[in-house]
C-alpha positions in Angstrom: 14.3 -2.6 -4.1 11.0 -1.9 -2.5 8.8 -4.9 -1.8 5.6 -3.1 -3.0 6.6 -2.5 -6.6 3.4 -4.3 -7.6 1.2 -4.1 -4.4 1.6 -3.1 -0.8 -1.0 -5.5 0.6 -0.9 -9.3 0.8 1.9 -11.7 0.8 5.3 -10.2 -0.1 6.9 -13.6 -0.6 6.5 -13.9 -4.4 7.8 -10.3 -4.9 10.8 -11.0 -2.6 11.6 -14.1 -4.7 11.6 -12.2 -7.9 13.6 -9.4 -6.4 16.2 -11.9 -5.4 16.2 -13.6 -8.8 16.9 -10.3 -10.5 20.1 -9.8 -8.5 19.1 -7.3 -5.8 20.8 -7.7 -2.5 18.7 -5.5 -0.2 15.0 -4.6 0.2 13.0 -1.7 1.5 10.0 -3.4 3.3 7.1 -1.3 2.2 4.2 -3.8 2.7 1.5 -2.5 5.0 3.0 0.9 4.9 -0.3 2.7 5.2 -2.5 0.3 7.3 -3.1 -0.5 11.0 -1.7 -4.0 10.6 0.4 -5.3 13.5 3.0 -8.0 12.5 3.0 -11.0 14.9 6.2 -12.6 16.2 5.4 -15.6 14.0 5.1 -13.5 10.8 8.4 -11.7 11.6 10.1 -15.0 12.1 8.8 -16.2 8.8 10.0 -13.1 7.1 13.4 -13.5 8.6 13.6 -17.1 7.4 12.6 -16.1 3.9 15.1 -13.3 3.6 17.8 -15.7 4.8 16.7 -18.3 2.2 16.8 -15.7 -0.6 20.1 -14.2 0.6 18.4 -10.8 0.9 19.1 -8.2 3.6 16.6 -5.7 5.0 17.9 -2.2 4.4 15.0 -0.4 6.1 11.3 -0.5 6.6 8.4 1.9 5.9 6.5 2.3 9.1 2.9 3.2 9.1 1.1 6.4 10.3 -1.9 4.2 10.6 -5.4 4.8 9.4 -7.1 5.3 12.7 -3.9 5.1 14.8 -2.0 8.3 14.0 0.9 9.0 16.3 0.2 12.7 15.9 -3.5 12.5 16.8 -5.0 15.0 19.2 -7.0 12.2 20.8 -4.8 10.4 23.4 -6.3 7.0 22.8 -5.5 7.2 19.0 -2.1 8.6 19.6 -1.0 5.9 22.1 -2.2 3.2 19.7 -0.3 4.9 16.9 2.9 4.7 19.0 2.3 1.0 19.6 2.0 0.6 15.8 5.4 2.2 15.3 7.0 0.2 18.1 5.8 -2.9 16.2 7.7 -1.8 13.1 10.8 -0.9 15.2 10.8 -4.3 16.7 10.3 -6.0 13.3 13.2 -4.0 11.8 15.5 -4.9 14.6 14.7 -8.6 14.3 15.3 -8.4 10.6 18.6 -6.6 11.1 17.5 -3.4 9.4 18.9 0.0 10.1 16.0 2.4 10.2 12.2 2.8 9.9 10.8 5.5 7.5 8.0 7.6 8.8 5.7 10.3 7.4 5.0 13.3 9.6 1.3 13.3 10.4 -0.6 16.1 8.5 -0.8 19.3 10.4 -4.2 20.6 11.4 -5.6 23.5 9.4 -6.7 25.4 12.6 -3.9 27.6 14.1 -5.6 26.9 17.5 -4.8 23.2 17.2 -1.3 23.6 15.9 0.4 23.8 19.3 -1.5 20.8 20.5 -0.5 18.9 17.4 3.2 19.5 17.9 2.9 18.6 21.6 1.3 15.3 20.5 4.0 14.6 18.0 6.8 15.3 20.4 5.1 13.3 23.1 5.0 10.3 20.8 8.7 10.8 19.8 9.7 11.2 23.4 8.1 7.8 24.1 9.6 6.2 21.0 13.2 7.5 21.5 14.3 5.1 24.2 12.7 2.1 22.5 14.4 3.0 19.2 17.8 3.6 20.8 17.7 0.2 22.6 16.8 -1.5 19.3 19.5 0.4 17.4 16.9 1.4 14.9 16.8 5.0 13.7 13.6 6.9 12.7 13.9 8.6 9.3 11.4 11.3 8.6 10.4 11.4 5.0 9.9 14.6 3.0 6.6 14.9 1.2 5.4 16.7 -1.9 5.9 20.5 -1.9 7.6 20.0 1.5 9.3 23.1 3.0 11.0 20.9 5.6 9.8 23.2 8.3 8.3 20.3 10.3 11.4 18.2 9.8 13.7 21.1 10.8 11.6 21.7 13.9 12.1 18.1 15.1 15.7 17.9 14.1 16.4 20.9 16.4 14.8 18.9 19.3 16.1 15.3 18.7 19.6 14.0 18.1 20.8 12.4 14.9 21.4 9.1 16.7 17.6 8.8 17.0 16.1 11.0 14.3 17.3 11.3 10.7 16.1 12.1 7.2 14.7 9.9 4.5 15.0 11.8 1.2 12.4 10.9 -1.3 13.6 12.0 -4.7 10.2 12.0 -6.3 8.5 14.0 -3.5 11.4 16.4 -3.6 10.9 17.0 -7.3 7.4 18.2 -6.8 7.6 21.8 -5.8 11.2 22.0 -7.2 13.2 22.7 -4.1 13.7 19.3 -2.5 17.4 19.2 -3.4 18.0 22.6 -1.8 16.5 21.2 1.5 18.5 18.0 1.2 21.7 20.1 0.9 20.8 21.7 4.2 20.2 18.5 6.0 22.6 16.1 4.3 24.3 15.3 7.6 21.0 13.7 8.8 20.5 11.5 5.8 19.9 7.9 6.8 17.6 6.6 4.2 16.7 7.2 0.5 13.7 6.6 -1.7 14.8 6.8 -5.3 12.2 7.3 -8.0 11.3 9.8 -10.7 8.4 11.9 -12.0 7.5 14.9 -14.2 7.6 17.4 -11.3 3.8 17.5 -11.1 2.5 14.0 -10.2 4.0 11.5 -7.8 4.3 8.7 -10.4 7.0 6.6 -8.6 8.7 5.9 -12.0 12.2 4.5 -12.5 15.2 6.9 -12.3 16.1 8.8 -15.5 12.5 8.7 -16.9 11.4 12.1 -15.5 12.8 15.5 -14.4 14.7 14.7 -11.2 18.2 16.2 -11.4 20.1 12.9 -10.9 23.6 14.4 -11.2 23.0 16.9 -8.5 21.2 14.3 -6.3 24.2 12.0 -6.7 26.6 14.8 -5.6 24.5 15.5 -2.5 24.3 11.8 -1.5 28.0 11.3 -2.1 28.7 14.2 0.3 26.1 13.2 2.9 26.0 11.0 6.0 24.3 8.2 4.0 26.4 5.1 3.8 23.8 2.5 2.6 23.1 1.0 -0.8 20.7 2.3 -3.4 17.1 2.0 -2.5 14.4 2.2 -5.2 10.9 3.0 -4.2 9.5 2.9 -7.8 6.6 0.8 -8.8 5.0 -0.6 -12.0 1.4 0.1 -11.1 -0.5 1.4 -14.1 2.3 0.4 -16.5 1.9 -2.1 -19.3 5.1 -4.1 -18.7 6.0 -7.6 -17.8 7.1 -7.9 -14.1 10.5 -9.5 -14.7 11.4 -7.0 -17.4 10.4 -4.2 -15.0 12.7 -5.6 -12.3 15.6 -5.8 -14.8 15.1 -2.2 -15.8 14.9 -1.2 -12.1 18.1 -3.0 -11.4 19.9 -1.3 -14.3 18.5 2.1 -13.2 19.6 1.6 -9.6 23.0 0.5 -10.7 23.3 3.6 -12.9 22.5 5.8 -9.9 25.0 3.9 -7.8 27.7 4.5 -10.4 26.9 8.3 -10.4 27.3 8.4 -6.6 30.5 6.4 -6.6 32.0 8.7 -9.2 31.1 11.7 -7.0 32.6 10.1 -4.0 35.8 9.4 -5.8 35.9 13.1 -7.0 35.4 14.3 -3.4 38.2 12.0 -2.2 40.6 13.3 -4.9 39.8 16.9 -3.9 40.4 16.1 -0.3 43.9 14.7 -1.0 
Protein backbone atom coordinates (compact mmCIF):
# COMPACT_ATOMS: atom_id res chain seq x y z
CA UNK A 1 0.00 0.00 0.00
CA UNK A 2 1.26 3.47 -0.80
CA UNK A 3 2.15 5.63 2.17
CA UNK A 4 0.55 8.73 0.62
CA UNK A 5 -3.04 7.50 0.44
CA UNK A 6 -4.01 10.64 2.41
CA UNK A 7 -1.09 13.05 1.88
CA UNK A 8 2.44 12.89 0.50
CA UNK A 9 3.91 15.52 2.84
CA UNK A 10 4.54 15.42 6.56
CA UNK A 11 5.01 12.52 8.95
CA UNK A 12 4.14 9.15 7.36
CA UNK A 13 4.13 7.43 10.76
CA UNK A 14 0.36 7.57 11.45
CA UNK A 15 -0.40 6.26 7.96
CA UNK A 16 2.11 3.43 8.32
CA UNK A 17 0.46 2.40 11.57
CA UNK A 18 -2.99 2.27 10.02
CA UNK A 19 -1.65 0.43 6.98
CA UNK A 20 -0.19 -2.21 9.29
CA UNK A 21 -3.37 -2.41 11.38
CA UNK A 22 -5.35 -3.16 8.21
CA UNK A 23 -3.18 -6.19 7.44
CA UNK A 24 -0.92 -4.96 4.66
CA UNK A 25 2.57 -6.47 4.70
CA UNK A 26 4.45 -4.16 2.29
CA UNK A 27 4.50 -0.45 1.55
CA UNK A 28 5.37 1.73 -1.40
CA UNK A 29 7.07 4.78 0.12
CA UNK A 30 5.55 7.71 -1.71
CA UNK A 31 6.15 10.55 0.75
CA UNK A 32 8.14 13.49 -0.64
CA UNK A 33 7.80 11.98 -4.12
CA UNK A 34 7.67 15.40 -5.78
CA UNK A 35 9.87 17.62 -3.60
CA UNK A 36 13.53 18.53 -3.19
CA UNK A 37 13.62 16.98 0.28
CA UNK A 38 16.75 15.06 1.27
CA UNK A 39 16.30 12.39 3.94
CA UNK A 40 18.92 12.45 6.68
CA UNK A 41 20.61 9.33 8.06
CA UNK A 42 18.69 9.84 11.30
CA UNK A 43 15.34 9.97 9.50
CA UNK A 44 16.11 6.80 7.55
CA UNK A 45 17.10 5.05 10.78
CA UNK A 46 13.82 6.14 12.37
CA UNK A 47 11.87 4.89 9.35
CA UNK A 48 13.68 1.54 9.52
CA UNK A 49 12.88 1.17 13.22
CA UNK A 50 9.21 2.02 12.65
CA UNK A 51 8.85 -0.44 9.78
CA UNK A 52 10.42 -3.13 11.95
CA UNK A 53 8.10 -2.27 14.86
CA UNK A 54 5.04 -2.50 12.59
CA UNK A 55 6.28 -5.66 10.82
CA UNK A 56 6.10 -3.89 7.47
CA UNK A 57 8.50 -4.39 4.57
CA UNK A 58 9.47 -1.73 2.06
CA UNK A 59 8.64 -2.93 -1.44
CA UNK A 60 9.91 0.09 -3.33
CA UNK A 61 10.16 3.87 -3.08
CA UNK A 62 8.97 6.68 -5.32
CA UNK A 63 12.00 8.85 -5.99
CA UNK A 64 11.65 12.52 -6.83
CA UNK A 65 12.36 14.39 -10.03
CA UNK A 66 12.74 17.43 -7.81
CA UNK A 67 11.22 20.85 -8.15
CA UNK A 68 14.39 22.78 -8.95
CA UNK A 69 16.63 19.71 -9.12
CA UNK A 70 15.65 17.83 -12.27
CA UNK A 71 18.07 15.10 -13.31
CA UNK A 72 17.24 15.92 -16.92
CA UNK A 73 17.92 19.64 -16.64
CA UNK A 74 19.94 21.30 -19.38
CA UNK A 75 21.59 23.37 -16.65
CA UNK A 76 24.51 21.38 -15.27
CA UNK A 77 24.20 22.67 -11.72
CA UNK A 78 20.52 21.68 -11.54
CA UNK A 79 21.19 18.31 -13.17
CA UNK A 80 23.98 17.38 -10.77
CA UNK A 81 21.87 18.32 -7.74
CA UNK A 82 19.02 16.24 -9.20
CA UNK A 83 21.34 13.24 -9.37
CA UNK A 84 22.25 13.81 -5.71
CA UNK A 85 18.53 13.75 -4.86
CA UNK A 86 18.07 10.40 -6.59
CA UNK A 87 21.18 8.99 -4.90
CA UNK A 88 19.59 9.96 -1.59
CA UNK A 89 16.54 7.85 -2.44
CA UNK A 90 18.66 4.92 -3.65
CA UNK A 91 20.56 4.93 -0.37
CA UNK A 92 17.34 5.15 1.64
CA UNK A 93 15.81 2.26 -0.29
CA UNK A 94 18.89 0.11 0.24
CA UNK A 95 18.94 0.80 3.99
CA UNK A 96 15.24 -0.09 4.21
CA UNK A 97 15.82 -3.30 2.20
CA UNK A 98 13.69 -2.18 -0.73
CA UNK A 99 14.13 -3.53 -4.23
CA UNK A 100 13.70 -0.49 -6.49
CA UNK A 101 13.09 3.21 -6.80
CA UNK A 102 10.41 4.49 -9.15
CA UNK A 103 11.27 7.49 -11.30
CA UNK A 104 9.42 9.68 -13.77
CA UNK A 105 11.23 10.65 -16.93
CA UNK A 106 11.73 14.43 -16.95
CA UNK A 107 9.45 16.24 -19.41
CA UNK A 108 11.00 16.62 -22.83
CA UNK A 109 11.59 20.17 -24.14
CA UNK A 110 9.25 21.44 -26.81
CA UNK A 111 12.07 22.80 -28.93
CA UNK A 112 13.57 20.22 -31.33
CA UNK A 113 16.85 22.12 -31.03
CA UNK A 114 17.06 21.23 -27.33
CA UNK A 115 15.97 17.60 -27.67
CA UNK A 116 19.44 16.17 -28.32
CA UNK A 117 20.82 18.11 -25.35
CA UNK A 118 17.96 16.81 -23.19
CA UNK A 119 18.69 13.16 -23.98
CA UNK A 120 22.40 13.74 -23.47
CA UNK A 121 21.61 15.18 -20.04
CA UNK A 122 19.30 12.29 -19.13
CA UNK A 123 21.88 9.71 -20.19
CA UNK A 124 24.67 11.49 -18.37
CA UNK A 125 22.62 11.33 -15.17
CA UNK A 126 21.82 7.64 -15.64
CA UNK A 127 25.48 6.92 -16.43
CA UNK A 128 26.39 8.51 -13.09
CA UNK A 129 23.62 6.69 -11.21
CA UNK A 130 24.20 3.23 -12.66
CA UNK A 131 27.27 2.19 -10.63
CA UNK A 132 25.74 3.61 -7.46
CA UNK A 133 22.47 1.71 -7.98
CA UNK A 134 24.24 -1.53 -8.87
CA UNK A 135 26.40 -1.36 -5.74
CA UNK A 136 23.29 -0.78 -3.64
CA UNK A 137 21.34 -3.59 -5.40
CA UNK A 138 18.53 -1.11 -6.07
CA UNK A 139 17.02 -0.97 -9.55
CA UNK A 140 15.56 2.13 -11.16
CA UNK A 141 12.05 1.60 -12.52
CA UNK A 142 10.90 4.15 -15.09
CA UNK A 143 7.19 4.88 -14.71
CA UNK A 144 4.85 5.31 -17.67
CA UNK A 145 2.81 8.50 -17.70
CA UNK A 146 -0.56 9.54 -19.15
CA UNK A 147 -0.87 9.10 -22.93
CA UNK A 148 2.63 7.61 -22.86
CA UNK A 149 3.88 6.16 -26.16
CA UNK A 150 6.83 4.56 -24.29
CA UNK A 151 9.24 6.02 -26.84
CA UNK A 152 11.44 7.54 -24.15
CA UNK A 153 11.32 4.37 -22.06
CA UNK A 154 12.17 2.27 -25.12
CA UNK A 155 15.07 4.55 -25.98
CA UNK A 156 16.61 4.12 -22.53
CA UNK A 157 15.92 0.37 -22.36
CA UNK A 158 17.96 -0.03 -25.54
CA UNK A 159 20.91 1.68 -23.86
CA UNK A 160 20.83 0.26 -20.30
CA UNK A 161 20.61 -3.30 -19.03
CA UNK A 162 17.70 -4.79 -17.13
CA UNK A 163 19.80 -5.29 -13.99
CA UNK A 164 19.87 -1.48 -13.70
CA UNK A 165 16.84 -0.09 -15.51
CA UNK A 166 13.35 -1.56 -15.52
CA UNK A 167 9.71 -0.58 -15.85
CA UNK A 168 7.17 0.56 -13.30
CA UNK A 169 3.78 0.03 -14.92
CA UNK A 170 1.18 2.48 -13.66
CA UNK A 171 -2.24 1.03 -14.47
CA UNK A 172 -4.06 4.36 -14.14
CA UNK A 173 -1.65 6.24 -16.37
CA UNK A 174 -1.73 3.39 -18.88
CA UNK A 175 -5.53 3.63 -19.00
CA UNK A 176 -5.41 7.25 -20.17
CA UNK A 177 -4.79 7.13 -23.88
CA UNK A 178 -5.93 3.53 -23.99
CA UNK A 179 -2.77 1.72 -25.13
CA UNK A 180 -0.86 1.23 -21.90
CA UNK A 181 -1.43 -2.51 -21.80
CA UNK A 182 -0.17 -2.89 -25.37
CA UNK A 183 3.08 -1.22 -24.33
CA UNK A 184 3.30 -3.31 -21.15
CA UNK A 185 3.04 -6.43 -23.28
CA UNK A 186 6.08 -5.27 -25.27
CA UNK A 187 8.18 -4.63 -22.18
CA UNK A 188 6.83 -7.20 -19.73
CA UNK A 189 10.33 -8.68 -19.36
CA UNK A 190 11.48 -5.37 -17.82
CA UNK A 191 8.67 -5.09 -15.25
CA UNK A 192 10.06 -4.58 -11.74
CA UNK A 193 7.42 -2.41 -10.08
CA UNK A 194 3.67 -1.80 -10.35
CA UNK A 195 1.35 1.05 -9.39
CA UNK A 196 -2.20 -0.29 -9.23
CA UNK A 197 -5.14 2.11 -9.35
CA UNK A 198 -8.14 2.87 -11.56
CA UNK A 199 -9.84 5.72 -13.40
CA UNK A 200 -12.38 6.49 -16.12
CA UNK A 201 -9.79 6.67 -18.92
CA UNK A 202 -9.84 10.47 -18.93
CA UNK A 203 -8.67 11.76 -15.52
CA UNK A 204 -5.92 10.35 -13.30
CA UNK A 205 -8.16 9.79 -10.26
CA UNK A 206 -5.99 7.19 -8.47
CA UNK A 207 -9.12 5.30 -7.44
CA UNK A 208 -9.26 1.73 -6.14
CA UNK A 209 -9.08 -1.18 -8.61
CA UNK A 210 -12.39 -2.30 -10.16
CA UNK A 211 -14.01 1.15 -9.83
CA UNK A 212 -13.13 2.41 -13.32
CA UNK A 213 -12.32 1.18 -16.82
CA UNK A 214 -8.91 -0.49 -16.44
CA UNK A 215 -8.97 -3.95 -18.05
CA UNK A 216 -7.99 -5.87 -14.92
CA UNK A 217 -8.26 -9.40 -16.40
CA UNK A 218 -5.84 -8.48 -19.21
CA UNK A 219 -3.52 -6.65 -16.81
CA UNK A 220 -3.50 -9.72 -14.55
CA UNK A 221 -2.55 -11.94 -17.50
CA UNK A 222 0.30 -9.64 -18.48
CA UNK A 223 1.68 -9.37 -14.94
CA UNK A 224 1.44 -13.13 -14.50
CA UNK A 225 3.50 -13.64 -17.65
CA UNK A 226 6.04 -10.91 -16.85
CA UNK A 227 9.30 -10.61 -14.95
CA UNK A 228 7.48 -9.12 -11.94
CA UNK A 229 7.77 -11.27 -8.83
CA UNK A 230 6.71 -8.85 -6.09
CA UNK A 231 3.47 -8.41 -4.20
CA UNK A 232 0.54 -6.20 -5.16
CA UNK A 233 1.29 -2.49 -4.81
CA UNK A 234 -1.62 -0.07 -4.65
CA UNK A 235 -1.01 3.59 -5.48
CA UNK A 236 -4.60 4.64 -4.94
CA UNK A 237 -5.56 7.47 -2.61
CA UNK A 238 -8.65 8.76 -0.85
CA UNK A 239 -8.09 12.45 -1.51
CA UNK A 240 -11.33 14.16 -2.47
CA UNK A 241 -13.44 11.21 -1.32
CA UNK A 242 -16.01 11.29 1.47
CA UNK A 243 -14.98 8.12 3.28
CA UNK A 244 -13.59 7.22 6.69
CA UNK A 245 -9.89 6.40 6.59
CA UNK A 246 -10.02 2.92 8.11
CA UNK A 247 -12.94 1.93 5.88
CA UNK A 248 -10.97 3.12 2.86
CA UNK A 249 -8.00 1.01 3.85
CA UNK A 250 -10.18 -2.07 4.30
CA UNK A 251 -11.63 -1.54 0.83
CA UNK A 252 -8.10 -1.07 -0.54
CA UNK A 253 -6.96 -4.31 1.09
CA UNK A 254 -9.91 -6.19 -0.41
CA UNK A 255 -9.28 -4.70 -3.87
CA UNK A 256 -5.58 -5.52 -3.75
CA UNK A 257 -6.35 -9.07 -2.63
CA UNK A 258 -8.77 -9.46 -5.53
CA UNK A 259 -6.09 -8.36 -8.02
CA UNK A 260 -3.63 -10.78 -6.42
CA UNK A 261 -6.12 -13.63 -6.86
CA UNK A 262 -6.59 -12.75 -10.53
CA UNK A 263 -2.84 -12.82 -11.10
CA UNK A 264 -2.37 -16.08 -9.20
CA UNK A 265 -5.12 -17.69 -11.29
CA UNK A 266 -3.33 -16.59 -14.45
CA UNK A 267 0.00 -17.92 -13.18
CA UNK A 268 -1.54 -21.29 -12.45
CA UNK A 269 -3.07 -21.33 -15.92
CA UNK A 270 0.31 -20.58 -17.48
CA UNK A 271 1.95 -23.35 -15.45
CA UNK A 272 -0.68 -25.87 -16.50
CA UNK A 273 -0.20 -24.97 -20.16
CA UNK A 274 3.57 -25.29 -19.79
CA UNK A 275 3.23 -28.85 -18.49
